[in-house]
C-alpha positions, 0 to 999 in steps of 0.5 A, a space after each residue: 500499500 502507499 504511504 499517504 501524501 499531504 495532500 490525503 492528509 489535507 483531504 482526511 483533515 477536510 471530509 472530518 472537519 466539515 461533513 459537507 465534504 465529498 467522501 470517497 466511495 469504496 469499489 464494489 465487489 464483484 459478485 461472488 461465483 458460485 461453486 459448481 457442486 459435484 454431483 453424485 452418480 445415479 444408480 443403475 436402472 435396469 429395463 424390463 426385458 418384453 416378451 416375445 422380442 428377439 433374443 438378441 435385443 434383449 440384455 443380460 440377466 448378470 450385468 442386470 442382477 449386479 446393479 439390482 444388488 448394488 441397489 439394495 446395498 446403498 444404504 438410505 440417506 439418514 435423516 437429518 440431524 439437528 446439532 443442538 439436541 444430539 448435543 443435549 444429551 436428549 433422545 427426541 427425534 423428529 417423529 421417529 419412534 426409537 426401540 427401547 433399551 433392553 433392561 442389563 442383567 445385574 448379573 452381568 454388570 457385576 461380574 464385569 465389575 470384578 472383572 474390571 476390578 482385578 488390574 487394580 488390585 493387582 497394580 495397587 499391591 505391585 507399588 505398595 509391596 514396590 514401595 516397601 522393597 525400595 525402602 529397604 534396597 536403595 539407600 540414598 538421600 534422594 530416597 523420600 521413603 527411606 524416611 518413612 517409619 517402619 511399622 508403615 513400611 510393614 504395612 505396605 508391604 500387608 496391604 500389598 498381599 492383601 490388595 493381592 490376596 483379593 485379587 486371587 479371590 475375584 479371579 476364582 469368583 469371576 471363575 466361578 461365575 463363567 462356569 456356573 453360565 456354561 
């Protein structure tokens, strides 16, 4: 952009002080040109064969069968989704009936909870036992566990062993539940 000259500054000052002074009008923008949208290919529609026509004029059966199968494979376009209601968490849809949710089985839920707890118990037991081992194995000024009293370290070992025992009991319970279902 060119730097303003003294004449430009004088004209701008005159426009500010005198409301009757002519103001430069902005250049009109060219009209936006619409971009062409890509078109979707239309599915191939088979033409019925007229009885009594010659064999050469009739279409072969195989491509028509493939086209009919291709038409069946194409899913129907989903109805438009209102983003606001989708994000709000409501289950209202535009006049569509939703299938009722299946009732969850409490035994399945309990089994899933037990299966989830097994690795958590094993990991926590390992961490607590490792902290107890670090107390005795790492003799350094940088060791934060070294300052713990011995009764706390013994508690770390005991809690780790208890958590491992709970994990084993949980594993046996899950195995018994799965065996009873089979």
